C-alpha positions in Angstrom: -17.3 2.1 97.6 -18.8 5.3 95.4 -19.5 5.3 91.9 -18.1 8.4 89.9 -18.8 9.1 86.2 -16.0 11.1 84.4 -15.9 13.0 81.1 -13.1 14.3 79.3 -12.3 16.6 75.9 -11.0 14.2 73.4 -8.8 16.4 71.5 -4.8 15.8 71.9 -3.6 13.8 75.0 -3.1 16.2 77.4 -6.5 16.0 79.1 -6.5 12.1 78.7 -3.1 11.6 80.5 -4.6 14.0 83.3 -7.6 11.8 83.8 -5.8 8.6 83.5 -4.3 9.7 86.4 -7.1 10.3 88.4 -8.4 6.7 87.2 -5.5 4.9 88.5 -5.9 6.4 92.2 -9.6 6.3 92.3 -10.2 2.9 90.6 -8.5 1.4 93.5 -11.5 2.1 95.8 -14.5 2.9 93.6 -16.1 2.1 90.1 -15.7 4.5 87.3 -17.7 4.9 84.2 -15.7 7.4 81.8 -16.9 8.9 78.9 -14.7 10.6 76.0 -14.0 10.9 72.3 -11.4 11.0 69.6 -7.5 10.7 70.8 -8.4 10.6 74.7 -10.6 7.3 73.6 -8.2 6.0 71.7 -5.8 6.5 74.7 -7.6 5.4 77.6 -9.0 2.4 75.6 -5.5 0.7 75.3 -5.0 1.1 79.0 -9.1 -0.2 80.2 -9.5 -2.4 77.3 -12.8 -4.3 78.6 -15.3 -3.9 81.4 -13.5 -6.6 83.6 -11.9 -4.0 86.0 -13.7 -0.9 87.9 -13.2 1.0 84.9 -15.4 1.4 81.7 -14.7 3.5 79.0 -17.7 4.7 76.6 -17.6 6.7 73.6 -19.3 10.0 73.1 -19.5 12.9 70.2 -16.8 15.3 71.0 -15.7 18.9 69.9 -12.1 19.0 68.4 -10.0 21.6 66.8 -10.7 22.2 63.0 -7.6 22.3 60.3 -7.4 23.6 56.9 -4.1 23.2 55.2 -2.4 21.7 58.5 -2.8 24.9 60.3 -5.7 25.5 63.1 -8.7 27.4 61.3 -10.2 29.2 64.1 -13.3 30.2 62.1 -14.1 26.5 61.3 -13.5 25.4 64.8 -15.8 28.1 66.1 -18.3 27.0 63.5 -18.4 23.6 64.3 -18.7 24.4 68.3 -22.1 26.1 67.6 -23.1 22.9 65.3 -22.4 20.7 68.3 -24.1 22.9 70.7 -27.1 23.2 68.4 -27.2 19.4 67.3 -25.4 17.1 69.5 -25.5 18.8 73.0 -29.0 18.2 73.4 -29.3 14.3 72.3 -25.9 13.7 74.5 -27.2 15.2 77.5 -30.6 13.0 77.1 -28.5 9.9 76.7 -26.0 10.7 79.6 -29.0 11.3 82.1 -30.2 7.6 81.6 -26.8 6.5 81.5 -25.9 8.0 85.1 -29.6 7.2 86.2 -28.6 3.1 85.7 -25.3 3.7 86.8 -25.9 5.4 90.3 -23.4 7.8 90.0 -22.6 9.8 93.3 -20.5 11.8 91.8 -19.3 13.7 88.4 -16.0 14.6 87.5 -15.3 16.7 83.8 -12.4 17.7 82.2 -13.4 20.4 79.9 -16.8 18.3 78.3 -20.1 19.9 78.1 -22.3 17.1 78.2 -21.7 15.6 81.6 -22.2 18.7 83.6 -25.4 19.6 82.3 -26.7 15.8 82.9 -25.5 16.0 86.4 -27.1 19.2 87.2 -30.2 18.1 86.2 -29.9 14.9 87.8 -28.6 16.4 90.9 -25.3 14.7 91.1 -22.6 16.8 92.5 -19.7 18.0 89.9 -16.1 18.5 90.2 -14.5 20.8 87.5 -10.8 19.4 86.8 -9.4 21.2 84.1 -6.8 23.8 82.5 -9.1 26.0 80.8 -10.4 27.3 83.7 -7.3 29.6 84.1 -8.8 32.1 81.7 -11.8 32.9 83.8 -9.8 32.3 87.5 -6.3 33.7 87.2 -4.9 36.9 87.0 -3.1 37.2 83.9 -1.5 40.4 83.6 1.8 38.9 82.6 0.1 38.1 78.8 0.4 40.4 76.0 -2.6 42.6 75.8 -3.7 41.0 72.7 -3.9 37.4 74.4 -5.7 39.0 77.4 -8.3 39.8 74.7 -8.0 36.1 73.3 -8.5 34.6 77.5 -11.8 36.9 77.9 -13.3 35.6 74.7 -12.5 32.1 75.4 -13.6 32.3 78.9 -17.0 32.3 77.5 -16.6 29.0 76.0 -15.3 27.6 79.3 -18.3 29.4 81.1 -20.8 27.4 78.6 -19.0 24.0 78.9 -18.6 23.8 82.6 -22.1 24.3 84.2 -22.7 23.5 87.8 -19.7 22.9 89.2 -19.8 22.3 93.0 -16.1 22.1 93.1 -13.6 23.8 90.5 -9.9 22.7 90.6 -7.4 24.7 88.0 -4.6 22.5 86.7 -1.6 24.1 85.8 2.2 24.7 85.7 1.9 28.1 86.6 0.2 29.5 89.6 -0.7 33.5 89.4 -3.1 35.1 91.9 -6.7 35.0 91.6 -9.1 37.1 90.4 -11.4 38.3 92.7 -14.4 36.6 93.2 -12.6 33.3 92.1 -11.2 32.7 95.4 -12.7 29.4 96.1 -11.0 27.8 93.1 -8.7 25.5 94.2 -5.2 25.4 92.6 -2.9 22.6 91.7 0.1 21.4 89.5 -0.2 19.0 86.8 -1.7 15.8 87.4 1.2 13.4 87.0 1.6 9.8 86.0 3.2 7.7 88.8 6.2 6.7 86.5 7.4 10.2 86.9 7.5 10.5 90.6 10.8 9.7 92.5 12.9 9.3 89.3 16.2 10.7 89.0 16.7 12.6 85.4 20.0 12.3 83.7 21.1 13.5 80.5 22.3 11.1 78.0 22.9 13.5 74.9 19.4 13.5 72.9 16.3 15.8 72.6 12.7 14.8 73.1 10.1 16.1 70.5 6.3 15.6 71.0 4.3 17.4 68.2 1.0 17.7 66.9 -0.3 15.8 64.1 -0.2 18.8 62.0 3.2 19.6 62.1 4.6 21.1 58.9 7.5 19.0 57.4 9.7 22.3 57.5 9.7 22.1 61.6 10.9 18.8 61.2 13.6 19.5 58.6 14.8 22.5 61.3 14.8 19.4 64.1 17.0 17.5 62.0 19.5 19.9 61.2 19.5 20.7 65.3 22.7 18.7 65.9 21.4 16.1 68.5 19.6 12.8 67.7 15.9 13.8 68.2 13.3 11.1 69.7 10.1 12.5 68.1 6.1 11.5 69.5 2.7 12.1 68.4 3.6 11.6 64.9 3.3 7.7 64.9 5.8 5.8 63.3 8.0 6.3 60.9 11.2 5.8 58.8 14.0 7.3 60.5 14.7 11.4 58.8 18.1 12.5 59.2 18.5 12.5 63.0 15.1 12.3 63.6 13.3 9.1 64.9 9.6 8.5 65.2 8.0 6.6 68.1 4.6 5.4 69.0 3.1 6.7 72.0 4.2 4.2 74.7 3.7 5.7 78.3 6.8 3.9 79.5 8.9 4.2 76.7 8.0 8.0 76.4 8.8 8.5 80.3 11.9 6.8 80.0 12.8 8.9 76.9 11.7 11.8 79.3 14.0 11.2 82.1 17.0 10.9 79.8 16.9 14.0 77.5 18.8 16.9 77.5 16.0 19.2 77.0 12.3 19.2 75.1 11.4 20.7 71.8 7.4 20.5 72.0 4.0 22.0 71.4 3.2 23.8 74.3 0.8 21.8 75.8 0.0 22.2 79.9 0.4 18.5 80.7 3.9 18.2 78.9 5.2 21.7 79.9 4.2 20.5 83.5 6.2 16.9 83.0 9.2 18.7 82.0 9.5 20.9 84.9 9.2 17.8 87.2 12.1 16.5 85.8 14.0 19.7 85.9 14.3 19.7 81.5 14.6 23.0 79.8 11.6 23.4 76.8 11.8 25.3 73.7 8.0 25.1 73.0 6.1 25.6 69.6 3.1 26.9 69.7 0.8 27.7 66.7 0.4 31.4 66.1 -3.5 30.8 65.4 -3.7 28.6 69.0 -4.1 31.2 71.8 -4.0 28.8 74.5 -0.6 27.3 74.0 0.5 30.7 73.2 -0.5 31.4 76.7 0.8 28.6 78.0 4.4 29.5 76.2 4.2 33.1 77.7 4.0 32.0 81.2 6.7 29.2 80.8 9.3 32.0 79.4 8.2 34.3 82.4 9.5 31.5 84.8 12.5 31.7 82.9 12.3 27.7 82.8 12.2 27.8 79.4 11.4 29.8 75.8 9.3 29.4 73.1 9.5 30.3 68.9 6.0 30.4 66.8 6.0 26.8 65.1 5.4 28.2 61.7 9.2 30.4 62.4 10.9 27.3 63.8 14.2 27.3 62.1 17.3 25.0 63.2 19.1 28.1 63.8 16.6 28.9 66.5 16.8 25.4 68.0 20.5 25.3 68.1 20.7 28.6 70.1 18.2 27.1 72.8 20.2 23.8 73.1 23.5 26.2 72.9 22.2 28.1 75.8 20.2 25.4 78.0 22.2 26.6 81.0 20.6 29.6 81.6 17.3 27.8 82.7 19.1 25.7 85.4 18.2 28.3 88.4 15.0 28.5 87.7 14.3 25.1 87.2 16.2 24.1 90.4 13.4 25.5 92.2 10.6 23.9 90.7 11.9 20.0 89.9 10.2 17.2 91.7 7.4 19.7 93.3 4.8 19.7 90.2 2.5 17.1 91.0 -0.9 18.2 92.1 -2.7 14.8 92.2 -3.0 14.4 96.0 -4.4 17.7 96.1 -7.3 16.9 93.5 -7.7 13.4 95.5 -8.5 15.7 99.0 -11.0 17.5 97.1 -12.9 14.4 95.7 -12.8 12.8 99.2 -14.5 15.9 101.0 -17.0 15.9 98.5 -17.8 12.1 98.6 -17.8 12.6 102.5 -20.8 15.2 102.1 -22.9 12.5 100.4 -25.9 13.5 98.0 -29.8 12.9 97.2 -29.7 12.6 93.6 -32.7 14.7 92.1 -34.0 12.0 89.5 -36.0 14.4 87.2 -38.3 12.6 84.9 -36.2 11.1 82.1 -36.8 12.4 78.4 -39.4 11.0 76.2 -38.2 8.9 73.1 -37.5 11.3 70.3 -40.4 12.7 68.2 -40.0 13.7 64.9 -36.2 14.0 65.2 -36.4 16.0 68.3 -36.1 15.4 72.2 -37.5 16.9 75.0 -34.0 18.3 76.0 -34.2 20.0 72.9 -36.9 21.9 73.8 -35.9 22.8 77.5 -34.4 25.9 78.6 -31.2 25.4 80.6 -31.8 26.5 84.4 -30.7 30.3 84.7 -28.0 31.1 87.0 -25.7 28.0 86.8 -22.5 29.3 87.6 -19.4 27.8 86.0 -17.9 27.7 89.7 -20.0 28.7 92.4 -17.2 27.2 95.2 -17.0 24.5 97.7 -20.4 24.7 99.4 -22.4 22.2 100.5 
């Protein structure tokens, strides 16, 4: 039995769903200590509410997107990220170093969270990066418009900063273009799918499923309500019905059952959700926010696969949704090629087993002194130079 520390970004539920799948498998044999925040914290606490089993979930401060008047605010989000790195990341690294030492971690796994990679690097603990965001660095993205290729280059700098010192890098994505030169060591896998989705037989019960972000404008809901089919909405919490819309709290089993039985999805353009829909052969109309570059990229990749279409969230109309529903048969041939073939969980577990089989001898750096004058030893320390985000699968 190994002791594995896992950290993940708390924004939304895609990261949490991916990591929850890993935890379900790893906890059968290993002790797991999880660090996260915000939405992911609530999601994982529901599934692992106490320390009675092999899984403990702890809260850490995390990075979140910032919104103004219901729209993603890029400037505020970048400012928040800079402030996080300047004020939060150093003390967080100090704390994680102490807790990893007490836990006796044999391996770290991170899904786009910056604190654990730094603590693992300073403690000599091997680190596995499992996320979607590394596609920005590792994948050939010529299919994207030039403007999004520029955004990918810019956003890639955040990926470098977020995940330092990984021994292995796994990219989980519903699309799989060629790897860029210099990134051949990256392991490409599909989305990590919950067990409830594997082996089920999808059908069509005549309704749509819509999974929306909490800042979705009312005009989008009005368009959905006028699309001509019942719509089961997740992500906005329980509410009174609105026309043909019914609103449901997040419930894993009910959501999977609704996903299995829907005719199609009209939803946010998250990598995890798209992968789940493709696993079941469900056509998708995804609604990326105009300022959310990563979701725009996902939308373009989905359209390039001919498994769905997209419309900007701010430009969604009832006519656009009705046109999508009327034409969903055009997506059937491409969907037939991916249905039942998306799950990447076993591939990731193979990488973890390989890394654990190599063993390690932790380098226990002296633990930081207690804060003096509001600063920690980590604040003053310079990060070691030459830490690449993903140096490959070497020992």
